[in-house]
PQR file with spaces between the fields and no chain letter, atoms N, CA, C, O and H, PARSE charges and radii, in Angstrom:
ATOM       1  N    UNK     1     116.984  115.351  113.366 -0.4000 1.5000
ATOM       2  CA   UNK     1     115.732  116.019  113.584 -0.0000 2.0000
ATOM       3  C    UNK     1     115.395  115.925  115.076  0.5500 1.7000
ATOM       4  O    UNK     1     115.830  114.986  115.743 -0.5500 1.4000
ATOM       5  N    UNK     2     114.648  116.861  115.596 -0.4000 1.5000
ATOM       6  CA   UNK     2     114.281  116.811  117.015 -0.0000 2.0000
ATOM       7  C    UNK     2     113.417  115.595  117.337  0.5500 1.7000
ATOM       8  O    UNK     2     112.755  115.032  116.466 -0.5500 1.4000
ATOM       9  H    UNK     2     114.295  117.624  115.055  0.4000 1.0000
ATOM      10  N    UNK     3     113.440  115.215  118.588 -0.4000 1.5000
ATOM      11  CA   UNK     3     112.715  114.019  119.014 -0.0000 2.0000
ATOM      12  C    UNK     3     111.209  114.163  118.810  0.5500 1.7000
ATOM      13  O    UNK     3     110.539  113.197  118.446 -0.5500 1.4000
ATOM      14  H    UNK     3     113.978  115.673  119.296  0.4000 1.0000
ATOM      15  N    UNK     4     110.679  115.352  119.040 -0.4000 1.5000
ATOM      16  CA   UNK     4     109.229  115.543  118.911 -0.0000 2.0000
ATOM      17  C    UNK     4     108.773  115.383  117.463  0.5500 1.7000
ATOM      18  O    UNK     4     107.640  114.967  117.221 -0.5500 1.4000
ATOM      19  H    UNK     4     111.223  116.137  119.337  0.4000 1.0000
ATOM      20  N    UNK     5     109.631  115.705  116.499 -0.4000 1.5000
ATOM      21  CA   UNK     5     109.276  115.492  115.090 -0.0000 2.0000
ATOM      22  C    UNK     5     109.223  113.991  114.798  0.5500 1.7000
ATOM      23  O    UNK     5     108.351  113.527  114.062 -0.5500 1.4000
ATOM      24  H    UNK     5     110.551  116.043  116.695  0.4000 1.0000
ATOM      25  N    UNK     6     110.148  113.245  115.371 -0.4000 1.5000
ATOM      26  CA   UNK     6     110.141  111.790  115.203 -0.0000 2.0000
ATOM      27  C    UNK     6     108.882  111.172  115.801  0.5500 1.7000
ATOM      28  O    UNK     6     108.312  110.237  115.237 -0.5500 1.4000
ATOM      29  H    UNK     6     110.855  113.622  115.968  0.4000 1.0000
ATOM      30  N    UNK     7     108.459  111.694  116.934 -0.4000 1.5000
ATOM      31  CA   UNK     7     107.248  111.173  117.579 -0.0000 2.0000
ATOM      32  C    UNK     7     106.023  111.438  116.710  0.5500 1.7000
ATOM      33  O    UNK     7     105.186  110.553  116.534 -0.5500 1.4000
ATOM      34  H    UNK     7     108.922  112.453  117.391  0.4000 1.0000
ATOM      35  N    UNK     8     105.913  112.636  116.173 -0.4000 1.5000
ATOM      36  CA   UNK     8     104.769  112.977  115.317 -0.0000 2.0000
ATOM      37  C    UNK     8     104.758  112.108  114.060  0.5500 1.7000
ATOM      38  O    UNK     8     103.712  111.579  113.684 -0.5500 1.4000
ATOM      39  H    UNK     8     106.592  113.355  116.317  0.4000 1.0000
ATOM      40  N    UNK     9     105.903  111.958  113.415 -0.4000 1.5000
ATOM      41  CA   UNK     9     105.975  111.131  112.209 -0.0000 2.0000
ATOM      42  C    UNK     9     105.686  109.661  112.506  0.5500 1.7000
ATOM      43  O    UNK     9     105.060  108.975  111.699 -0.5500 1.4000
ATOM      44  H    UNK     9     106.753  112.388  113.720  0.4000 1.0000
ATOM      45  N    UNK    10     106.137  109.181  113.652 -0.4000 1.5000
ATOM      46  CA   UNK    10     105.856  107.796  114.030 -0.0000 2.0000
ATOM      47  C    UNK    10     104.369  107.594  114.281  0.5500 1.7000
ATOM      48  O    UNK    10     103.811  106.574  113.875 -0.5500 1.4000
ATOM      49  H    UNK    10     106.645  109.739  114.308  0.4000 1.0000
ATOM      50  N    UNK    11     103.716  108.543  114.941 -0.4000 1.5000
ATOM      51  CA   UNK    11     102.274  108.434  115.175 -0.0000 2.0000
ATOM      52  C    UNK    11     101.486  108.444  113.871  0.5500 1.7000
ATOM      53  O    UNK    11     100.543  107.671  113.701 -0.5500 1.4000
ATOM      54  H    UNK    11     104.169  109.371  115.271  0.4000 1.0000
ATOM      55  N    UNK    12     101.876  109.315  112.962 -0.4000 1.5000
ATOM      56  CA   UNK    12     101.202  109.364  111.662 -0.0000 2.0000
ATOM      57  C    UNK    12     101.419  108.058  110.914  0.5500 1.7000
ATOM      58  O    UNK    12     100.486  107.529  110.311 -0.5500 1.4000
ATOM      59  H    UNK    12     102.642  109.942  113.101  0.4000 1.0000
ATOM      60  N    UNK    13     102.629  107.536  110.946 -0.4000 1.5000
ATOM      61  CA   UNK    13     102.919  106.263  110.289 -0.0000 2.0000
ATOM      62  C    UNK    13     102.146  105.106  110.898  0.5500 1.7000
ATOM      63  O    UNK    13     101.674  104.227  110.178 -0.5500 1.4000
ATOM      64  H    UNK    13     103.387  107.966  111.436  0.4000 1.0000
ATOM      65  N    UNK    14     102.011  105.100  112.237 -0.4000 1.5000
ATOM      66  CA   UNK    14     101.242  104.042  112.902 -0.0000 2.0000
ATOM      67  C    UNK    14      99.777  104.082  112.503  0.5500 1.7000
ATOM      68  O    UNK    14      99.130  103.042  112.379 -0.5500 1.4000
ATOM      69  H    UNK    14     102.394  105.815  112.822  0.4000 1.0000
ATOM      70  N    UNK    15      99.256  105.286  112.303 -0.4000 1.5000
ATOM      71  CA   UNK    15      97.848  105.400  111.932 -0.0000 2.0000
ATOM      72  C    UNK    15      97.611  105.101  110.459  0.5500 1.7000
ATOM      73  O    UNK    15      96.540  104.615  110.094 -0.5500 1.4000
ATOM      74  H    UNK    15      99.782  106.131  112.404  0.4000 1.0000
ATOM      75  N    UNK    16      98.589  105.382  109.611 -0.4000 1.5000
ATOM      76  CA   UNK    16      98.392  105.243  108.168 -0.0000 2.0000
ATOM      77  C    UNK    16      98.699  103.837  107.658  0.5500 1.7000
ATOM      78  O    UNK    16      97.945  103.291  106.854 -0.5500 1.4000
ATOM      79  H    UNK    16      99.459  105.777  109.908  0.4000 1.0000
ATOM      80  N    UNK    17      99.809  103.246  108.125 -0.4000 1.5000
ATOM      81  CA   UNK    17     100.249  101.944  107.619 -0.0000 2.0000
ATOM      82  C    UNK    17      99.796  100.817  108.542  0.5500 1.7000
ATOM      83  O    UNK    17      99.533  101.027  109.727 -0.5500 1.4000
ATOM      84  H    UNK    17     100.422  103.689  108.778  0.4000 1.0000
ATOM      85  N    UNK    18      99.713   99.619  107.971 -0.4000 1.5000
ATOM      86  CA   UNK    18      99.424   98.434  108.773 -0.0000 2.0000
ATOM      87  C    UNK    18     100.691   97.991  109.482  0.5500 1.7000
ATOM      88  O    UNK    18     101.733   97.812  108.851 -0.5500 1.4000
ATOM      89  H    UNK    18      99.926   99.449  107.009  0.4000 1.0000
ATOM      90  N    UNK    19     100.603   97.817  110.777 -0.4000 1.5000
ATOM      91  CA   UNK    19     101.697   97.347  111.641 -0.0000 2.0000
ATOM      92  C    UNK    19     103.017   98.041  111.274  0.5500 1.7000
ATOM      93  O    UNK    19     103.887   97.449  110.636 -0.5500 1.4000
ATOM      94  H    UNK    19      99.757   97.963  111.289  0.4000 1.0000
ATOM      95  N    UNK    20     103.142   99.271  111.680 -0.4000 1.5000
ATOM      96  CA   UNK    20     104.292  100.128  111.360 -0.0000 2.0000
ATOM      97  C    UNK    20     105.414   99.880  112.367  0.5500 1.7000
ATOM      98  O    UNK    20     105.596  100.650  113.310 -0.5500 1.4000
ATOM      99  H    UNK    20     102.435   99.752  112.199  0.4000 1.0000
ATOM     100  N    UNK    21     106.163   98.796  112.156 -0.4000 1.5000
ATOM     101  CA   UNK    21     107.228   98.420  113.089 -0.0000 2.0000
ATOM     102  C    UNK    21     108.448   99.337  113.014  0.5500 1.7000
ATOM     103  O    UNK    21     109.299   99.315  113.903 -0.5500 1.4000
ATOM     104  H    UNK    21     106.015   98.171  111.390  0.4000 1.0000
ATOM     105  N    UNK    22     108.532  100.130  111.972 -0.4000 1.5000
ATOM     106  CA   UNK    22     109.653  101.043  111.847 -0.0000 2.0000
ATOM     107  C    UNK    22     109.670  102.053  112.990  0.5500 1.7000
ATOM     108  O    UNK    22     110.741  102.482  113.420 -0.5500 1.4000
ATOM     109  H    UNK    22     107.841  100.148  111.249  0.4000 1.0000
ATOM     110  N    UNK    23     108.499  102.436  113.484 -0.4000 1.5000
ATOM     111  CA   UNK    23     108.427  103.368  114.604 -0.0000 2.0000
ATOM     112  C    UNK    23     109.001  102.727  115.867  0.5500 1.7000
ATOM     113  O    UNK    23     109.712  103.381  116.630 -0.5500 1.4000
ATOM     114  H    UNK    23     107.629  102.088  113.136  0.4000 1.0000
ATOM     115  N    UNK    24     108.698  101.467  116.083 -0.4000 1.5000
ATOM     116  CA   UNK    24     109.223  100.767  117.248 -0.0000 2.0000
ATOM     117  C    UNK    24     110.752  100.669  117.158  0.5500 1.7000
ATOM     118  O    UNK    24     111.451  100.863  118.152 -0.5500 1.4000
ATOM     119  H    UNK    24     108.121  100.936  115.463  0.4000 1.0000
ATOM     120  N    UNK    25     111.253  100.371  115.974 -0.4000 1.5000
ATOM     121  CA   UNK    25     112.702  100.299  115.771 -0.0000 2.0000
ATOM     122  C    UNK    25     113.338  101.678  115.978  0.5500 1.7000
ATOM     123  O    UNK    25     114.413  101.782  116.569 -0.5500 1.4000
ATOM     124  H    UNK    25     110.685  100.214  115.166  0.4000 1.0000
ATOM     125  N    UNK    26     112.683  102.725  115.498 -0.4000 1.5000
ATOM     126  CA   UNK    26     113.183  104.092  115.684 -0.0000 2.0000
ATOM     127  C    UNK    26     113.334  104.427  117.155  0.5500 1.7000
ATOM     128  O    UNK    26     114.367  104.959  117.563 -0.5500 1.4000
ATOM     129  H    UNK    26     111.810  102.640  115.018  0.4000 1.0000
ATOM     130  N    UNK    27     112.315  104.123  117.966 -0.4000 1.5000
ATOM     131  CA   UNK    27     112.385  104.437  119.391 -0.0000 2.0000
ATOM     132  C    UNK    27     113.358  103.534  120.131  0.5500 1.7000
ATOM     133  O    UNK    27     113.958  103.955  121.120 -0.5500 1.4000
ATOM     134  H    UNK    27     111.476  103.691  117.634  0.4000 1.0000
ATOM     135  N    UNK    28     113.526  102.300  119.670 -0.4000 1.5000
ATOM     136  CA   UNK    28     114.520  101.412  120.278 -0.0000 2.0000
ATOM     137  C    UNK    28     115.932  101.957  120.046  0.5500 1.7000
ATOM     138  O    UNK    28     116.747  101.986  120.967 -0.5500 1.4000
ATOM     139  H    UNK    28     113.038  101.958  118.867  0.4000 1.0000
ATOM     140  N    UNK    29     116.215  102.385  118.825 -0.4000 1.5000
ATOM     141  CA   UNK    29     117.531  102.950  118.521 -0.0000 2.0000
ATOM     142  C    UNK    29     117.740  104.256  119.268  0.5500 1.7000
ATOM     143  O    UNK    29     118.842  104.523  119.748 -0.5500 1.4000
ATOM     144  H    UNK    29     115.552  102.362  118.076  0.4000 1.0000
ATOM     145  N    UNK    30     116.695  105.079  119.376 -0.4000 1.5000
ATOM     146  CA   UNK    30     116.804  106.332  120.131 -0.0000 2.0000
ATOM     147  C    UNK    30     117.096  106.049  121.600  0.5500 1.7000
ATOM     148  O    UNK    30     117.887  106.761  122.220 -0.5500 1.4000
ATOM     149  H    UNK    30     115.799  104.863  118.987  0.4000 1.0000
ATOM     150  N    UNK    31     116.472  105.024  122.163 -0.4000 1.5000
ATOM     151  CA   UNK    31     116.755  104.664  123.550 -0.0000 2.0000
ATOM     152  C    UNK    31     118.169  104.121  123.713  0.5500 1.7000
ATOM     153  O    UNK    31     118.824  104.394  124.719 -0.5500 1.4000
ATOM     154  H    UNK    31     115.829  104.446  121.660  0.4000 1.0000
ATOM     155  N    UNK    32     118.640  103.366  122.747 -0.4000 1.5000
ATOM     156  CA   UNK    32     120.013  102.868  122.830 -0.0000 2.0000
ATOM     157  C    UNK    32     121.032  104.004  122.765  0.5500 1.7000
ATOM     158  O    UNK    32     122.045  103.978  123.464 -0.5500 1.4000
ATOM     159  H    UNK    32     118.108  103.144  121.930  0.4000 1.0000
ATOM     160  N    UNK    33     120.760  104.994  121.928 -0.4000 1.5000
ATOM     161  CA   UNK    33     121.708  106.093  121.768 -0.0000 2.0000
ATOM     162  C    UNK    33     121.601  107.144  122.861  0.5500 1.7000
ATOM     163  O    UNK    33     122.621  107.603  123.374 -0.5500 1.4000
ATOM     164  H    UNK    33     119.937  105.015  121.360  0.4000 1.0000
ATOM     165  N    UNK    34     120.388  107.530  123.224 -0.4000 1.5000
ATOM     166  CA   UNK    34     120.197  108.685  124.094 -0.0000 2.0000
ATOM     167  C    UNK    34     119.472  108.375  125.392  0.5500 1.7000
ATOM     168  O    UNK    34     119.312  109.265  126.227 -0.5500 1.4000
ATOM     169  H    UNK    34     119.559  107.157  122.807  0.4000 1.0000
ATOM     170  N    UNK    35     119.034  107.153  125.586 -0.4000 1.5000
ATOM     171  CA   UNK    35     118.240  106.828  126.765 -0.0000 2.0000
ATOM     172  C    UNK    35     119.068  106.764  128.034  0.5500 1.7000
ATOM     173  O    UNK    35     120.206  106.296  128.027 -0.5500 1.4000
ATOM     174  H    UNK    35     119.164  106.429  124.908  0.4000 1.0000
ATOM     175  N    UNK    36     118.488  107.233  129.110 -0.4000 1.5000
ATOM     176  CA   UNK    36     119.094  107.139  130.435 -0.0000 2.0000
ATOM     177  C    UNK    36     118.032  106.611  131.397  0.5500 1.7000
ATOM     178  O    UNK    36     116.834  106.694  131.130 -0.5500 1.4000
ATOM     179  H    UNK    36     117.563  107.613  129.115  0.4000 1.0000
ATOM     180  N    UNK    37     118.493  106.072  132.512 -0.4000 1.5000
ATOM     181  CA   UNK    37     117.547  105.592  133.512 -0.0000 2.0000
ATOM     182  C    UNK    37     116.804  106.763  134.113  0.5500 1.7000
ATOM     183  O    UNK    37     117.396  107.800  134.414 -0.5500 1.4000
ATOM     184  H    UNK    37     119.467  106.004  132.729  0.4000 1.0000
ATOM     185  N    UNK    38     115.515  106.595  134.284 -0.4000 1.5000
ATOM     186  CA   UNK    38     114.693  107.627  134.901 -0.0000 2.0000
ATOM     187  C    UNK    38     114.251  107.120  136.272  0.5500 1.7000
ATOM     188  O    UNK    38     113.602  106.078  136.371 -0.5500 1.4000
ATOM     189  H    UNK    38     115.034  105.753  134.040  0.4000 1.0000
ATOM     190  N    UNK    39     114.593  107.836  137.306 -0.4000 1.5000
ATOM     191  CA   UNK    39     114.212  107.425  138.653 -0.0000 2.0000
ATOM     192  C    UNK    39     112.699  107.515  138.839  0.5500 1.7000
ATOM     193  O    UNK    39     112.114  106.725  139.581 -0.5500 1.4000
ATOM     194  H    UNK    39     115.120  108.681  137.226  0.4000 1.0000
ATOM     195  N    UNK    40     112.070  108.472  138.170 -0.4000 1.5000
ATOM     196  CA   UNK    40     110.629  108.639  138.362 -0.0000 2.0000
ATOM     197  C    UNK    40     109.816  107.564  137.647  0.5500 1.7000
ATOM     198  O    UNK    40     108.622  107.423  137.909 -0.5500 1.4000
ATOM     199  H    UNK    40     112.545  109.113  137.567  0.4000 1.0000
ATOM     200  N    UNK    41     110.441  106.804  136.750 -0.4000 1.5000
ATOM     201  CA   UNK    41     109.768  105.696  136.074 -0.0000 2.0000
ATOM     202  C    UNK    41     110.339  104.359  136.514  0.5500 1.7000
ATOM     203  O    UNK    41     110.432  103.424  135.719 -0.5500 1.4000
ATOM     204  H    UNK    41     111.411  106.918  136.537  0.4000 1.0000
ATOM     205  N    UNK    42     110.720  104.269  137.776 -0.4000 1.5000
ATOM     206  CA   UNK    42     111.200  103.045  138.407 -0.0000 2.0000
ATOM     207  C    UNK    42     112.452  102.478  137.738  0.5500 1.7000
ATOM     208  O    UNK    42     112.630  101.261  137.705 -0.5500 1.4000
ATOM     209  H    UNK    42     110.645  105.029  138.422  0.4000 1.0000
ATOM     210  N    UNK    43     113.308  103.326  137.214 -0.4000 1.5000
ATOM     211  CA   UNK    43     114.567  102.890  136.633 -0.0000 2.0000
ATOM     212  C    UNK    43     114.443  102.206  135.291  0.5500 1.7000
ATOM     213  O    UNK    43     115.340  101.458  134.903 -0.5500 1.4000
ATOM     214  H    UNK    43     113.163  104.315  137.240  0.4000 1.0000
ATOM     215  N    UNK    44     113.362  102.437  134.570 -0.4000 1.5000
ATOM     216  CA   UNK    44     113.167  101.819  133.255 -0.0000 2.0000
ATOM     217  C    UNK    44     114.092  102.507  132.258  0.5500 1.7000
ATOM     218  O    UNK    44     114.099  103.734  132.153 -0.5500 1.4000
ATOM     219  H    UNK    44     112.633  103.045  134.885  0.4000 1.0000
ATOM     220  N    UNK    45     114.862  101.723  131.534 -0.4000 1.5000
ATOM     221  CA   UNK    45     115.822  102.280  130.579 -0.0000 2.0000
ATOM     222  C    UNK    45     115.193  102.505  129.205  0.5500 1.7000
ATOM     223  O    UNK    45     115.423  103.546  128.588 -0.5500 1.4000
ATOM     224  H    UNK    45     114.856  100.726  131.619  0.4000 1.0000
ATOM     225  N    UNK    46     114.414  101.562  128.723 -0.4000 1.5000
ATOM     226  CA   UNK    46     113.823  101.639  127.380 -0.0000 2.0000
ATOM     227  C    UNK    46     112.400  102.177  127.453  0.5500 1.7000
ATOM     228  O    UNK    46     111.465  101.507  127.014 -0.5500 1.4000
ATOM     229  H    UNK    46     114.227  100.717  129.224  0.4000 1.0000
ATOM     230  N    UNK    47     112.223  103.354  127.989 -0.4000 1.5000
ATOM     231  CA   UNK    47     110.889  103.899  128.232 -0.0000 2.0000
ATOM     232  C    UNK    47     110.154  104.215  126.935  0.5500 1.7000
ATOM     233  O    UNK    47     109.005  103.804  126.773 -0.5500 1.4000
ATOM     234  H    UNK    47     112.982  103.899  128.346  0.4000 1.0000
ATOM     235  N    UNK    48     110.782  104.935  126.007 -0.4000 1.5000
ATOM     236  CA   UNK    48     110.087  105.277  124.766 -0.0000 2.0000
ATOM     237  C    UNK    48     109.852  104.037  123.899  0.5500 1.7000
ATOM     238  O    UNK    48     108.865  103.983  123.166 -0.5500 1.4000
ATOM     239  H    UNK    48     111.715  105.269  126.138  0.4000 1.0000
ATOM     240  N    UNK    49     110.723  103.062  123.967 -0.4000 1.5000
ATOM     241  CA   UNK    49     110.519  101.802  123.237 -0.0000 2.0000
ATOM     242  C    UNK    49     109.291  101.067  123.771  0.5500 1.7000
ATOM     243  O    UNK    49     108.454  100.607  122.994 -0.5500 1.4000
ATOM     244  H    UNK    49     111.525  103.106  124.563  0.4000 1.0000
ATOM     245  N    UNK    50     109.182  100.956  125.083 -0.4000 1.5000
ATOM     246  CA   UNK    50     108.049  100.267  125.690 -0.0000 2.0000
ATOM     247  C    UNK    50     106.756  101.006  125.385  0.5500 1.7000
ATOM     248  O    UNK    50     105.748  100.381  125.057 -0.5500 1.4000
ATOM     249  H    UNK    50     109.862  101.329  125.714  0.4000 1.0000
ATOM     250  N    UNK    51     106.774  102.321  125.489 -0.4000 1.5000
ATOM     251  CA   UNK    51     105.578  103.110  125.190 -0.0000 2.0000
ATOM     252  C    UNK    51     105.189  102.999  123.719  0.5500 1.7000
ATOM     253  O    UNK    51     104.000  102.985  123.401 -0.5500 1.4000
ATOM     254  H    UNK    51     107.593  102.829  125.755  0.4000 1.0000
ATOM     255  N    UNK    52     106.160  102.919  122.823 -0.4000 1.5000
ATOM     256  CA   UNK    52     105.835  102.799  121.404 -0.0000 2.0000
ATOM     257  C    UNK    52     105.228  101.436  121.083  0.5500 1.7000
ATOM     258  O    UNK    52     104.346  101.343  120.229 -0.5500 1.4000
ATOM     259  H    UNK    52     107.126  102.930  123.081  0.4000 1.0000
ATOM     260  N    UNK    53     105.680  100.389  121.744 -0.4000 1.5000
ATOM     261  CA   UNK    53     105.082   99.062  121.539 -0.0000 2.0000
ATOM     262  C    UNK    53     103.640   99.057  122.030  0.5500 1.7000
ATOM     263  O    UNK    53     102.750   98.540  121.355 -0.5500 1.4000
ATOM     264  H    UNK    53     106.396  100.464  122.437  0.4000 1.0000
ATOM     265  N    UNK    54     103.410   99.636  123.213 -0.4000 1.5000
ATOM     266  CA   UNK    54     102.051   99.710  123.751 -0.0000 2.0000
ATOM     267  C    UNK    54     101.161  100.540  122.834  0.5500 1.7000
ATOM     268  O    UNK    54     100.023  100.162  122.555 -0.5500 1.4000
ATOM     269  H    UNK    54     104.133  100.056  123.762  0.4000 1.0000
ATOM     270  N    UNK    55     101.682  101.673  122.365 -0.4000 1.5000
ATOM     271  CA   UNK    55     100.903  102.540  121.480 -0.0000 2.0000
ATOM     272  C    UNK    55     100.600  101.857  120.148  0.5500 1.7000
ATOM     273  O    UNK    55      99.501  102.009  119.617 -0.5500 1.4000
ATOM     274  H    UNK    55     102.607  101.981  122.591  0.4000 1.0000
ATOM     275  N    UNK    56     101.551  101.114  119.607 -0.4000 1.5000
ATOM     276  CA   UNK    56     101.321  100.399  118.357 -0.0000 2.0000
ATOM     277  C    UNK    56     100.204   99.370  118.508  0.5500 1.7000
ATOM     278  O    UNK    56      99.351   99.242  117.629 -0.5500 1.4000
ATOM     279  H    UNK    56     102.445  100.991  120.039  0.4000 1.0000
ATOM     280  N    UNK    57     100.210   98.648  119.602 -0.4000 1.5000
ATOM     281  CA   UNK    57      99.158   97.659  119.844 -0.0000 2.0000
ATOM     282  C    UNK    57      97.802   98.343  119.990  0.5500 1.7000
ATOM     283  O    UNK    57      96.810   97.876  119.430 -0.5500 1.4000
ATOM     284  H    UNK    57     100.903   98.752  120.315  0.4000 1.0000
ATOM     285  N    UNK    58      97.750   99.446  120.737 -0.4000 1.5000
ATOM     286  CA   UNK    58      96.488  100.168  120.919 -0.0000 2.0000
ATOM     287  C    UNK    58      95.963  100.754  119.611  0.5500 1.7000
ATOM     288  O    UNK    58      94.762  100.712  119.344 -0.5500 1.4000
ATOM     289  H    UNK    58      98.555   99.825  121.192  0.4000 1.0000
ATOM     290  N    UNK    59      96.867  101.300  118.798 -0.4000 1.5000
ATOM     291  CA   UNK    59      96.442  101.874  117.515 -0.0000 2.0000
ATOM     292  C    UNK    59      95.930  100.783  116.587  0.5500 1.7000
ATOM     293  O    UNK    59      94.941  100.992  115.884 -0.5500 1.4000
ATOM     294  H    UNK    59      97.843  101.334  119.015  0.4000 1.0000
ATOM     295  N    UNK    60      96.577   99.633  116.569 -0.4000 1.5000
ATOM     296  CA   UNK    60      96.111   98.527  115.721 -0.0000 2.0000
ATOM     297  C    UNK    60      94.741   98.023  116.165  0.5500 1.7000
ATOM     298  O    UNK    60      93.899   97.710  115.323 -0.5500 1.4000
ATOM     299  H    UNK    60      97.381   99.464  117.140  0.4000 1.0000
ATOM     300  N    UNK    61      94.508   97.940  117.469 -0.4000 1.5000
ATOM     301  CA   UNK    61      93.191   97.533  117.971 -0.0000 2.0000
ATOM     302  C    UNK    61      92.149   98.579  117.604  0.5500 1.7000
ATOM     303  O    UNK    61      91.043   98.236  117.187 -0.5500 1.4000
ATOM     304  H    UNK    61      95.192   98.194  118.153  0.4000 1.0000
ATOM     305  N    UNK    62      92.492   99.846  117.756 -0.4000 1.5000
ATOM     306  CA   UNK    62      91.563  100.930  117.440 -0.0000 2.0000
ATOM     307  C    UNK    62      91.231  100.969  115.947  0.5500 1.7000
ATOM     308  O    UNK    62      90.087  101.222  115.569 -0.5500 1.4000
ATOM     309  H    UNK    62      93.391  100.125  118.095  0.4000 1.0000
ATOM     310  N    UNK    63      92.226  100.721  115.108 -0.4000 1.5000
ATOM     311  CA   UNK    63      91.984  100.727  113.660 -0.0000 2.0000
ATOM     312  C    UNK    63      91.007   99.626  113.252  0.5500 1.7000
ATOM     313  O    UNK    63      90.219   99.816  112.325 -0.5500 1.4000
ATOM     314  H    UNK    63      93.155  100.516  115.415  0.4000 1.0000
ATOM     315  N    UNK    64      91.046   98.488  113.925 -0.4000 1.5000
ATOM     316  CA   UNK    64      90.121   97.399  113.599 -0.0000 2.0000
ATOM     317  C    UNK    64      88.691   97.741  114.003  0.5500 1.7000
ATOM     318  O    UNK    64      87.742   97.234  113.404 -0.5500 1.4000
ATOM     319  H    UNK    64      91.685   98.334  114.678  0.4000 1.0000
ATOM     320  N    UNK    65      88.527   98.591  115.006 -0.4000 1.5000
ATOM     321  CA   UNK    65      87.195   98.937  115.488 -0.0000 2.0000
ATOM     322  C    UNK    65      86.579  100.112  114.745  0.5500 1.7000
ATOM     323  O    UNK    65      85.370  100.327  114.838 -0.5500 1.4000
ATOM     324  H    UNK    65      89.298   99.003  115.492  0.4000 1.0000
ATOM     325  N    UNK    66      87.376  100.873  114.014 -0.4000 1.5000
ATOM     326  CA   UNK    66      86.852  102.017  113.279 -0.0000 2.0000
ATOM     327  C    UNK    66      86.174  101.562  111.990  0.5500 1.7000
ATOM     328  O    UNK    66      86.659  100.651  111.319 -0.5500 1.4000
ATOM     329  H    UNK    66      88.357  100.698  113.939  0.4000 1.0000
ATOM     330  N    UNK    67      85.070  102.183  111.648 -0.4000 1.5000
ATOM     331  CA   UNK    67      84.354  101.792  110.451 -0.0000 2.0000
ATOM     332  C    UNK    67      84.992  102.305  109.182  0.5500 1.7000
ATOM     333  O    UNK    67      84.957  101.626  108.156 -0.5500 1.4000
ATOM     334  H    UNK    67      84.675  102.923  112.194  0.4000 1.0000
ATOM     335  N    UNK    68      85.579  103.498  109.228 -0.4000 1.5000
ATOM     336  CA   UNK    68      86.087  104.097  107.995 -0.0000 2.0000
ATOM     337  C    UNK    68      87.484  103.644  107.641  0.5500 1.7000
ATOM     338  O    UNK    68      87.988  104.008  106.579 -0.5500 1.4000
ATOM     339  H    UNK    68      85.608  104.050  110.061  0.4000 1.0000
ATOM     340  N    UNK    69      88.132  102.860  108.493 -0.4000 1.5000
ATOM     341  CA   UNK    69      89.462  102.350  108.170 -0.0000 2.0000
ATOM     342  C    UNK    69      89.327  101.032  107.426  0.5500 1.7000
ATOM     343  O    UNK    69      88.619  100.140  107.892 -0.5500 1.4000
ATOM     344  H    UNK    69      87.722  102.565  109.357  0.4000 1.0000
ATOM     345  N    UNK    70      89.999  100.882  106.262 -0.4000 1.5000
ATOM     346  CA   UNK    70      89.828   99.635  105.477 -0.0000 2.0000
ATOM     347  C    UNK    70      90.435   98.418  106.118  0.5500 1.7000
ATOM     348  O    UNK    70      90.358   97.323  105.562 -0.5500 1.4000
ATOM     349  H    UNK    70      90.575  101.606  105.883  0.4000 1.0000
């Protein structure tokens, strides 16, 4: 499946499930298979993995602050 579909499904999973680590694993494997160094991001190799970890932490903090989330 295209990468953008994986990103959308991972975001939905992060919002729906508690601590959705499968998304982090998905982006780690994607970086291992298809990741290359990006000069514009200071040579970071695991860019989508790092961003997914940051996003997971932010979504978990946001879910705790929302009133309608159980």
